[in-house]
The first five atom37 places (N, CA, C, CB, O) and aatype in JSON, in Angstrom:
{
  "aatype": [12, 14, 0, 10, 8, 16, 15, 16, 10, 19, 0, 0, 10, 9, 0, 0, 12, 11, 7, 0, 10, 16, 0, 8, 17, 2, 10, 0, 5, 14, 18, 0, 16, 16, 6, 0, 1, 11, 10, 15, 6, 16, 0, 1, 10, 9, 19, 16, 7, 18, 0, 11, 7, 6, 9, 2, 0, 0, 5, 0, 11, 9, 10, 19, 1, 12, 5, 0, 2, 0, 0, 5, 0, 19, 10, 16, 0, 9, 0, 16, 9, 7, 12, 9, 0, 0, 5, 3, 0, 19, 2, 0, 0, 10, 7, 19, 10, 11, 16, 0, 19, 2, 16, 0, 0, 7, 19, 0, 10, 9],
  "atom_mask": [
    [1, 1, 1, 1, 1],
    [1, 1, 1, 1, 1],
    [1, 1, 1, 1, 1],
    [1, 1, 1, 1, 1],
    [1, 1, 1, 1, 1],
    [1, 1, 1, 1, 1],
    [1, 1, 1, 1, 1],
    [1, 1, 1, 1, 1],
    [1, 1, 1, 1, 1],
    [1, 1, 1, 1, 1],
    [1, 1, 1, 1, 1],
    [1, 1, 1, 1, 1],
    [1, 1, 1, 1, 1],
    [1, 1, 1, 1, 1],
    [1, 1, 1, 1, 1],
    [1, 1, 1, 1, 1],
    [1, 1, 1, 1, 1],
    [1, 1, 1, 1, 1],
    [1, 1, 1, 0, 1],
    [1, 1, 1, 1, 1],
    [1, 1, 1, 1, 1],
    [1, 1, 1, 1, 1],
    [1, 1, 1, 1, 1],
    [1, 1, 1, 1, 1],
    [1, 1, 1, 1, 1],
    [1, 1, 1, 1, 1],
    [1, 1, 1, 1, 1],
    [1, 1, 1, 1, 1],
    [1, 1, 1, 1, 1],
    [1, 1, 1, 1, 1],
    [1, 1, 1, 1, 1],
    [1, 1, 1, 1, 1],
    [1, 1, 1, 1, 1],
    [1, 1, 1, 1, 1],
    [1, 1, 1, 1, 1],
    [1, 1, 1, 1, 1],
    [1, 1, 1, 1, 1],
    [1, 1, 1, 1, 1],
    [1, 1, 1, 1, 1],
    [1, 1, 1, 1, 1],
    [1, 1, 1, 1, 1],
    [1, 1, 1, 1, 1],
    [1, 1, 1, 1, 1],
    [1, 1, 1, 1, 1],
    [1, 1, 1, 1, 1],
    [1, 1, 1, 1, 1],
    [1, 1, 1, 1, 1],
    [1, 1, 1, 1, 1],
    [1, 1, 1, 0, 1],
    [1, 1, 1, 1, 1],
    [1, 1, 1, 1, 1],
    [1, 1, 1, 1, 1],
    [1, 1, 1, 0, 1],
    [1, 1, 1, 1, 1],
    [1, 1, 1, 1, 1],
    [1, 1, 1, 1, 1],
    [1, 1, 1, 1, 1],
    [1, 1, 1, 1, 1],
    [1, 1, 1, 1, 1],
    [1, 1, 1, 1, 1],
    [1, 1, 1, 1, 1],
    [1, 1, 1, 1, 1],
    [1, 1, 1, 1, 1],
    [1, 1, 1, 1, 1],
    [1, 1, 1, 1, 1],
    [1, 1, 1, 1, 1],
    [1, 1, 1, 1, 1],
    [1, 1, 1, 1, 1],
    [1, 1, 1, 1, 1],
    [1, 1, 1, 1, 1],
    [1, 1, 1, 1, 1],
    [1, 1, 1, 1, 1],
    [1, 1, 1, 1, 1],
    [1, 1, 1, 1, 1],
    [1, 1, 1, 1, 1],
    [1, 1, 1, 1, 1],
    [1, 1, 1, 1, 1],
    [1, 1, 1, 1, 1],
    [1, 1, 1, 1, 1],
    [1, 1, 1, 1, 1],
    [1, 1, 1, 1, 1],
    [1, 1, 1, 0, 1],
    [1, 1, 1, 1, 1],
    [1, 1, 1, 1, 1],
    [1, 1, 1, 1, 1],
    [1, 1, 1, 1, 1],
    [1, 1, 1, 1, 1],
    [1, 1, 1, 1, 1],
    [1, 1, 1, 1, 1],
    [1, 1, 1, 1, 1],
    [1, 1, 1, 1, 1],
    [1, 1, 1, 1, 1],
    [1, 1, 1, 1, 1],
    [1, 1, 1, 1, 1],
    [1, 1, 1, 0, 1],
    [1, 1, 1, 1, 1],
    [1, 1, 1, 1, 1],
    [1, 1, 1, 1, 1],
    [1, 1, 1, 1, 1],
    [1, 1, 1, 1, 1],
    [1, 1, 1, 1, 1],
    [1, 1, 1, 1, 1],
    [1, 1, 1, 1, 1],
    [1, 1, 1, 1, 1],
    [1, 1, 1, 1, 1],
    [1, 1, 1, 0, 1],
    [1, 1, 1, 1, 1],
    [1, 1, 1, 1, 1],
    [1, 1, 1, 1, 1],
    [1, 1, 1, 1, 1]
  ],
  "atom_positions": [
    [[-12.78, 17.7, 1.47], [-12.16, 16.42, 1.21], [-11.68, 15.83, 2.54], [-10.99, 16.57, 0.2], [-11.02, 16.53, 3.31]],
    [[-12.01, 14.57, 2.82], [-11.56, 13.95, 4.08], [-10.03, 13.85, 4.11], [-12.19, 12.55, 4.25], [-9.39, 13.69, 3.07]],
    [[-9.48, 13.94, 5.29], [-8.03, 13.84, 5.46], [-7.58, 12.39, 5.36], [-7.59, 14.45, 6.8], [-8.34, 11.47, 5.67]],
    [[-6.35, 12.21, 4.94], [-5.74, 10.89, 4.91], [-4.8, 10.81, 6.1], [-4.98, 10.62, 3.55], [-3.77, 11.49, 6.13]],
    [[-5.14, 10.0, 7.09], [-4.33, 9.85, 8.29], [-3.32, 8.74, 8.08], [-5.22, 9.56, 9.54], [-3.66, 7.56, 8.18]],
    [[-2.09, 9.11, 7.78], [-1.09, 8.11, 7.38], [-0.74, 7.13, 8.49], [0.15, 8.8, 6.92], [-0.49, 5.96, 8.2]],
    [[-0.72, 7.57, 9.74], [-0.38, 6.62, 10.81], [-1.46, 5.55, 10.94], [-0.19, 7.36, 12.16], [-1.16, 4.38, 11.17]],
    [[-2.71, 5.95, 10.8], [-3.82, 4.99, 10.83], [-3.75, 4.07, 9.61], [-5.18, 5.72, 10.89], [-3.99, 2.87, 9.7]],
    [[-3.42, 4.67, 8.46], [-3.32, 3.88, 7.23], [-2.19, 2.86, 7.33], [-3.1, 4.81, 6.03], [-2.36, 1.72, 6.92]],
    [[-1.05, 3.25, 7.86], [0.08, 2.31, 8.02], [-0.35, 1.13, 8.87], [1.31, 3.02, 8.65], [-0.06, -0.02, 8.53]],
    [[-1.02, 1.39, 9.97], [-1.48, 0.3, 10.85], [-2.44, -0.63, 10.12], [-2.16, 0.87, 12.11], [-2.36, -1.85, 10.27]],
    [[-3.34, -0.07, 9.32], [-4.3, -0.89, 8.56], [-3.59, -1.7, 7.48], [-5.38, -0.01, 7.92], [-3.93, -2.86, 7.25]],
    [[-2.61, -1.11, 6.82], [-1.84, -1.82, 5.8], [-1.06, -2.98, 6.42], [-0.88, -0.86, 5.06], [-1.03, -4.08, 5.87]],
    [[-0.43, -2.72, 7.57], [0.31, -3.78, 8.26], [-0.63, -4.91, 8.66], [1.04, -3.22, 9.5], [-0.29, -6.09, 8.51]],
    [[-1.79, -4.58, 9.18], [-2.76, -5.61, 9.57], [-3.17, -6.44, 8.36], [-3.99, -4.98, 10.22], [-3.29, -7.67, 8.47]],
    [[-3.4, -5.8, 7.22], [-3.78, -6.53, 6.01], [-2.66, -7.46, 5.56], [-4.14, -5.55, 4.87], [-2.91, -8.61, 5.2]],
    [[-1.42, -6.96, 5.59], [-0.28, -7.78, 5.18], [-0.07, -8.93, 6.16], [0.99, -6.92, 5.09], [0.22, -10.06, 5.74]],
    [[-0.21, -8.66, 7.45], [-0.01, -9.71, 8.46], [-1.01, -10.84, 8.25], [-0.15, -9.14, 9.88], [-0.66, -12.02, 8.38]],
    [[-2.24, -10.49, 7.92], [-3.25, -11.51, 7.67], [-2.88, -12.42, 6.51], [0.0, 0.0, 0.0], [-3.15, -13.62, 6.54]],
    [[-2.25, -11.85, 5.49], [-1.85, -12.63, 4.32], [-0.53, -13.37, 4.54], [-1.74, -11.73, 3.11], [-0.24, -14.34, 3.83]],
    [[0.26, -12.93, 5.5], [1.58, -13.51, 5.73], [1.69, -14.23, 7.07], [2.63, -12.44, 5.65], [2.78, -14.35, 7.62]],
    [[0.59, -14.7, 7.59], [0.57, -15.29, 8.93], [1.69, -16.3, 9.14], [-0.77, -15.96, 9.17], [2.4, -16.23, 10.15]],
    [[1.86, -17.21, 8.24], [2.86, -18.27, 8.41], [4.29, -17.74, 8.33], [2.66, -19.34, 7.35], [5.22, -18.38, 8.81]],
    [[4.45, -16.56, 7.73], [5.8, -16.01, 7.53], [6.0, -14.7, 8.3], [6.05, -15.78, 6.05], [7.0, -14.02, 8.1]],
    [[5.05, -14.35, 9.17], [5.05, -13.0, 9.75], [6.33, -12.67, 10.52], [3.87, -12.85, 10.65], [6.84, -11.56, 10.4]],
    [[6.84, -13.59, 11.31], [8.05, -13.27, 12.1], [9.2, -12.83, 11.21], [8.47, -14.48, 12.93], [9.94, -11.91, 11.57]],
    [[9.37, -13.46, 10.09], [10.44, -13.11, 9.17], [10.09, -11.87, 8.36], [10.74, -14.28, 8.23], [10.94, -11.01, 8.13]],
    [[8.85, -11.76, 7.93], [8.43, -10.7, 7.01], [8.12, -9.38, 7.69], [7.24, -11.14, 6.25], [8.14, -8.33, 7.04]],
    [[7.84, -9.39, 8.98], [7.34, -8.2, 9.68], [8.16, -6.93, 9.45], [7.29, -8.48, 11.14], [7.57, -5.9, 9.12]],
    [[9.48, -6.95, 9.61], [10.2, -5.68, 9.41], [10.11, -5.17, 7.98], [11.66, -5.86, 9.79], [10.04, -3.96, 7.76]],
    [[10.09, -6.07, 7.02], [10.0, -5.68, 5.62], [8.59, -5.19, 5.28], [10.38, -6.85, 4.7], [8.42, -4.18, 4.59]],
    [[7.61, -5.91, 5.77], [6.21, -5.53, 5.51], [5.91, -4.17, 6.14], [5.25, -6.6, 6.07], [5.2, -3.36, 5.54]],
    [[6.43, -3.92, 7.32], [6.22, -2.64, 7.98], [6.82, -1.49, 7.16], [6.83, -2.66, 9.4], [6.18, -0.46, 6.98]],
    [[8.02, -1.69, 6.68], [8.66, -0.66, 5.85], [7.87, -0.43, 4.58], [10.1, -1.07, 5.52], [7.67, 0.71, 4.17]],
    [[7.42, -1.5, 3.94], [6.66, -1.35, 2.69], [5.3, -0.72, 2.94], [6.48, -2.71, 2.01], [4.79, 0.02, 2.09]],
    [[4.7, -0.99, 4.09], [3.42, -0.34, 4.43], [3.62, 1.17, 4.57], [2.84, -0.92, 5.75], [2.79, 1.95, 4.13]],
    [[4.72, 1.56, 5.18], [5.02, 3.0, 5.3], [5.2, 3.64, 3.92], [6.3, 3.21, 6.15], [4.72, 4.75, 3.69]],
    [[5.88, 2.95, 3.02], [6.09, 3.47, 1.67], [4.76, 3.58, 0.92], [7.07, 2.57, 0.89], [4.51, 4.58, 0.23]],
    [[3.91, 2.57, 1.05], [2.59, 2.62, 0.41], [1.76, 3.78, 0.96], [1.84, 1.29, 0.6], [1.08, 4.48, 0.21]],
    [[1.83, 3.98, 2.26], [1.09, 5.07, 2.89], [1.59, 6.42, 2.39], [1.21, 4.98, 4.41], [0.8, 7.32, 2.11]],
    [[2.9, 6.57, 2.28], [3.47, 7.82, 1.78], [3.06, 8.05, 0.33], [5.01, 7.8, 1.9], [2.76, 9.18, -0.06]],
    [[3.03, 6.98, -0.46], [2.56, 7.1, -1.84], [1.1, 7.57, -1.86], [2.69, 5.74, -2.58], [0.73, 8.41, -2.68]],
    [[0.29, 7.02, -0.98], [-1.12, 7.44, -0.89], [-1.22, 8.92, -0.54], [-1.87, 6.6, 0.16], [-2.03, 9.64, -1.13]],
    [[-0.41, 9.37, 0.4], [-0.43, 10.79, 0.79], [-0.05, 11.68, -0.39], [0.53, 11.04, 1.97], [-0.67, 12.71, -0.62]],
    [[0.98, 11.28, -1.12], [1.4, 12.05, -2.28], [0.33, 12.08, -3.37], [2.7, 11.47, -2.85], [0.12, 13.1, -4.02]],
    [[-0.35, 10.95, -3.55], [-1.43, 10.88, -4.55], [-2.57, 11.81, -4.17], [-1.94, 9.43, -4.69], [-3.03, 12.6, -5.0]],
    [[-3.02, 11.72, -2.94], [-4.15, 12.56, -2.5], [-3.78, 14.04, -2.61], [-4.56, 12.22, -1.04], [-4.57, 14.85, -3.09]],
    [[-2.58, 14.39, -2.16], [-2.13, 15.78, -2.22], [-1.99, 16.24, -3.68], [-0.79, 15.94, -1.48], [-2.45, 17.32, -4.04]],
    [[-1.37, 15.42, -4.49], [-1.2, 15.76, -5.9], [-2.51, 15.89, -6.64], [0.0, 0.0, 0.0], [-2.67, 16.78, -7.49]],
    [[-3.45, 15.02, -6.33], [-4.77, 15.1, -6.96], [-5.5, 16.37, -6.54], [-5.61, 13.85, -6.61], [-6.11, 17.05, -7.36]],
    [[-5.44, 16.68, -5.24], [-6.11, 17.87, -4.73], [-5.55, 19.14, -5.36], [-5.97, 17.94, -3.2], [-6.29, 20.11, -5.56]],
    [[-4.27, 19.14, -5.68], [-3.62, 20.31, -6.29], [-3.75, 20.31, -7.82], [-2.15, 20.35, -5.91], [-3.32, 21.25, -8.48]],
    [[-4.34, 19.24, -8.37], [-4.46, 19.15, -9.82], [-3.17, 18.75, -10.52], [0.0, 0.0, 0.0], [-3.03, 18.93, -11.73]],
    [[-2.24, 18.2, -9.76], [-0.94, 17.82, -10.33], [-0.94, 16.43, -10.94], [0.12, 17.9, -9.26], [-0.1, 16.13, -11.79]],
    [[-1.86, 15.57, -10.51], [-1.98, 14.24, -11.09], [-3.45, 13.91, -11.31], [-1.3, 13.18, -10.18], [-4.34, 14.49, -10.69]],
    [[-3.67, 12.95, -12.21], [-5.04, 12.49, -12.48], [-5.16, 11.03, -12.04], [-5.4, 12.65, -13.98], [-4.21, 10.45, -11.53]],
    [[-6.34, 10.46, -12.26], [-6.59, 9.09, -11.82], [-5.66, 8.09, -12.5], [-8.03, 8.71, -12.1], [-5.18, 7.16, -11.85]],
    [[-5.39, 8.26, -13.78], [-4.5, 7.33, -14.49], [-3.1, 7.38, -13.89], [-4.45, 7.67, -16.0], [-2.46, 6.35, -13.7]],
    [[-2.61, 8.58, -13.59], [-1.29, 8.71, -12.99], [-1.28, 8.14, -11.58], [-0.87, 10.17, -12.96], [-0.28, 7.54, -11.17]],
    [[-2.36, 8.32, -10.84], [-2.45, 7.76, -9.49], [-2.34, 6.25, -9.53], [-3.76, 8.18, -8.82], [-1.64, 5.66, -8.71]],
    [[-3.03, 5.63, -10.47], [-2.97, 4.17, -10.59], [-1.56, 3.69, -10.94], [-3.96, 3.68, -11.65], [-1.11, 2.67, -10.43]],
    [[-0.89, 4.43, -11.79], [0.48, 4.08, -12.15], [1.4, 4.18, -10.93], [1.0, 5.0, -13.29], [2.23, 3.29, -10.7]],
    [[1.25, 5.24, -10.16], [2.08, 5.41, -8.96], [1.86, 4.29, -7.95], [1.78, 6.76, -8.31], [2.81, 3.78, -7.36]],
    [[0.59, 3.89, -7.77], [0.3, 2.8, -6.84], [0.89, 1.49, -7.36], [-1.23, 2.64, -6.64], [1.49, 0.74, -6.59]],
    [[0.73, 1.22, -8.64], [1.26, -0.03, -9.21], [2.78, -0.07, -9.07], [0.86, -0.16, -10.7], [3.34, -1.12, -8.75]],
    [[3.46, 1.07, -9.31], [4.92, 1.1, -9.18], [5.34, 0.77, -7.74], [5.46, 2.48, -9.59], [6.26, -0.01, -7.54]],
    [[4.67, 1.37, -6.75], [5.03, 1.1, -5.36], [4.66, -0.32, -4.97], [4.33, 2.09, -4.43], [5.38, -0.96, -4.2]],
    [[3.54, -0.82, -5.49], [3.14, -2.2, -5.21], [4.17, -3.18, -5.78], [1.74, -2.5, -5.79], [4.51, -4.17, -5.13]],
    [[4.65, -2.92, -6.98], [5.68, -3.78, -7.58], [6.96, -3.76, -6.74], [5.99, -3.33, -9.01], [7.59, -4.8, -6.55]],
    [[7.33, -2.59, -6.24], [8.51, -2.49, -5.39], [8.3, -3.27, -4.1], [8.84, -1.01, -5.08], [9.21, -3.97, -3.64]],
    [[7.12, -3.15, -3.5], [6.82, -3.87, -2.26], [6.86, -5.38, -2.48], [5.45, -3.46, -1.71], [7.4, -6.12, -1.66]],
    [[6.3, -5.82, -3.59], [6.31, -7.25, -3.88], [7.74, -7.75, -4.08], [5.46, -7.55, -5.13], [8.08, -8.84, -3.63]],
    [[8.57, -6.96, -4.74], [9.96, -7.36, -4.95], [10.69, -7.52, -3.62], [10.69, -6.33, -5.84], [11.46, -8.46, -3.44]],
    [[10.46, -6.6, -2.7], [11.1, -6.68, -1.38], [10.65, -7.93, -0.65], [10.79, -5.43, -0.54], [11.47, -8.68, -0.13]],
    [[9.34, -8.16, -0.6], [8.82, -9.31, 0.14], [9.21, -10.63, -0.53], [7.31, -9.23, 0.25], [9.45, -11.62, 0.17]],
    [[9.28, -10.66, -1.84], [9.66, -11.87, -2.55], [11.14, -12.18, -2.33], [9.37, -11.73, -4.05], [11.55, -13.35, -2.39]],
    [[11.94, -11.16, -2.08], [13.37, -11.36, -1.89], [13.67, -12.14, -0.61], [14.07, -10.02, -1.85], [14.76, -12.71, -0.48]],
    [[12.74, -12.17, 0.31], [12.94, -12.95, 1.53], [12.77, -14.42, 1.15], [11.94, -12.52, 2.68], [11.68, -14.83, 0.73]],
    [[13.79, -15.19, 1.29], [13.84, -16.55, 0.75], [12.65, -17.42, 1.12], [15.09, -17.2, 1.21], [12.18, -18.19, 0.28]],
    [[12.15, -17.34, 2.33], [11.08, -18.25, 2.73], [9.68, -17.76, 2.4], [11.18, -18.51, 4.19], [8.7, -18.47, 2.64]],
    [[9.58, -16.57, 1.87], [8.26, -16.06, 1.48], [8.11, -16.28, -0.01], [8.09, -14.54, 1.85], [8.86, -15.73, -0.82]],
    [[7.15, -17.07, -0.36], [6.94, -17.38, -1.77], [6.29, -16.23, -2.51], [0.0, 0.0, 0.0], [5.79, -15.29, -1.91]],
    [[6.31, -16.32, -3.82], [5.74, -15.3, -4.69], [4.25, -15.09, -4.42], [5.96, -15.68, -6.16], [3.78, -13.96, -4.42]],
    [[3.53, -16.16, -4.18], [2.09, -16.04, -3.95], [1.81, -15.35, -2.63], [1.42, -17.43, -3.98], [0.93, -14.5, -2.54]],
    [[2.56, -15.7, -1.59], [2.37, -15.05, -0.29], [2.69, -13.57, -0.37], [3.24, -15.72, 0.78], [1.97, -12.75, 0.21]],
    [[3.75, -13.21, -1.08], [4.11, -11.8, -1.24], [3.02, -11.05, -2.0], [5.45, -11.66, -1.97], [2.64, -9.95, -1.62]],
    [[2.52, -11.64, -3.08], [1.46, -11.0, -3.86], [0.18, -10.87, -3.03], [1.17, -11.79, -5.15], [-0.5, -9.85, -3.09]],
    [[-0.16, -11.9, -2.25], [-1.33, -11.83, -1.38], [-1.2, -10.69, -0.38], [-1.53, -13.16, -0.64], [-2.17, -9.97, -0.12]],
    [[-0.02, -10.52, 0.18], [0.2, -9.45, 1.15], [0.05, -8.08, 0.51], [1.59, -9.58, 1.79], [-0.59, -7.2, 1.06]],
    [[0.65, -7.92, -0.66], [0.55, -6.64, -1.36], [-0.9, -6.38, -1.78], [1.47, -6.62, -2.59], [-1.38, -5.26, -1.65]],
    [[-1.6, -7.4, -2.27], [-3.0, -7.22, -2.66], [-3.86, -6.83, -1.47], [-3.53, -8.5, -3.3], [-4.75, -5.98, -1.59]],
    [[-3.62, -7.44, -0.32], [-4.37, -7.09, 0.88], [-4.12, -5.63, 1.26], [-3.98, -8.03, 2.06], [-5.06, -4.91, 1.6]],
    [[-2.88, -5.21, 1.2], [-2.55, -3.82, 1.52], [-3.14, -2.87, 0.49], [-1.03, -3.64, 1.58], [-3.61, -1.79, 0.85]],
    [[-3.13, -3.25, -0.78], [-3.68, -2.38, -1.83], [-5.18, -2.17, -1.67], [-3.4, -2.97, -3.19], [-5.69, -1.1, -1.99]],
    [[-5.9, -3.18, -1.18], [-7.32, -3.01, -0.93], [-7.57, -1.94, 0.11], [0.0, 0.0, 0.0], [-8.48, -1.11, -0.04]],
    [[-6.77, -1.95, 1.17], [-6.88, -0.93, 2.22], [-6.47, 0.43, 1.68], [-6.01, -1.31, 3.43], [-7.13, 1.43, 1.94]],
    [[-5.38, 0.47, 0.92], [-4.87, 1.71, 0.34], [-5.89, 2.34, -0.59], [-3.56, 1.45, -0.41], [-6.1, 3.55, -0.54]],
    [[-6.51, 1.54, -1.43], [-7.5, 2.04, -2.4], [-8.66, 2.72, -1.67], [-8.03, 0.9, -3.28], [-9.08, 3.81, -2.05]],
    [[-9.17, 2.09, -0.65], [-10.28, 2.66, 0.11], [-9.86, 3.98, 0.75], [-10.76, 1.68, 1.19], [-10.6, 4.96, 0.7]],
    [[-8.67, 4.01, 1.35], [-8.2, 5.22, 2.03], [-8.01, 6.38, 1.05], [-6.9, 4.94, 2.76], [-8.43, 7.5, 1.32]],
    [[-7.36, 6.1, -0.09], [-7.1, 7.16, -1.08], [-8.42, 7.65, -1.68], [-6.17, 6.64, -2.2], [-8.64, 8.86, -1.77]],
    [[-9.29, 6.74, -2.08], [-10.54, 7.14, -2.7], [-11.42, 7.92, -1.73], [-11.28, 5.92, -3.21], [-12.1, 8.86, -2.13]],
    [[-11.41, 7.53, -0.47], [-12.19, 8.25, 0.54], [-11.61, 9.64, 0.75], [-12.21, 7.47, 1.88], [-12.35, 10.63, 0.8]],
    [[-10.29, 9.72, 0.88], [-9.65, 11.02, 1.11], [-9.79, 11.94, -0.1], [-8.16, 10.82, 1.43], [-9.96, 13.15, 0.05]],
    [[-9.73, 11.37, -1.31], [-9.85, 12.19, -2.52], [-11.29, 12.55, -2.82], [-9.24, 11.46, -3.72], [-11.55, 13.52, -3.53]],
    [[-12.23, 11.78, -2.3], [-13.64, 12.04, -2.54], [-14.13, 11.53, -3.87], [0.0, 0.0, 0.0], [-15.27, 11.79, -4.26]],
    [[-13.29, 10.79, -4.58], [-13.65, 10.17, -5.87], [-12.95, 8.83, -5.98], [-13.28, 11.09, -7.08], [-12.01, 8.55, -5.24]],
    [[-13.42, 8.0, -6.91], [-12.74, 6.71, -7.16], [-11.5, 7.0, -7.98], [-13.69, 5.69, -7.91], [-11.52, 6.9, -9.21]],
    [[-10.43, 7.36, -7.31], [-9.19, 7.77, -7.93], [-8.33, 6.59, -8.35], [-8.42, 8.66, -7.01], [-7.74, 6.6, -9.43]],
    [[-8.26, 5.57, -7.48], [-7.46, 4.38, -7.82], [-8.29, 3.14, -7.61], [-6.15, 4.32, -6.97], [-7.81, 2.02, -7.83]]
  ]
}
């Protein structure tokens, strides 16, 4: 099973979020960076849990959705970032996260 490199994943998640939050990046950057780290940690836990047989694909999807909802709530809380911009940022990060988790797990897990 390929390894999940969390530092590389965090950088890719931040890049995806920055692309979606260009107009708001100066304000959103510290929050987006923190949420990217949380998403990456969730991915690591999913891959590890799946490899150990502790979680299945349905549970993995639930875990990702829960963290994505938390990330969206944080980004939406910033007054000048609208709901659509926050959702776009989270969706961009989730696309990167899905590829990384599925590649590391060796199956279409999420």
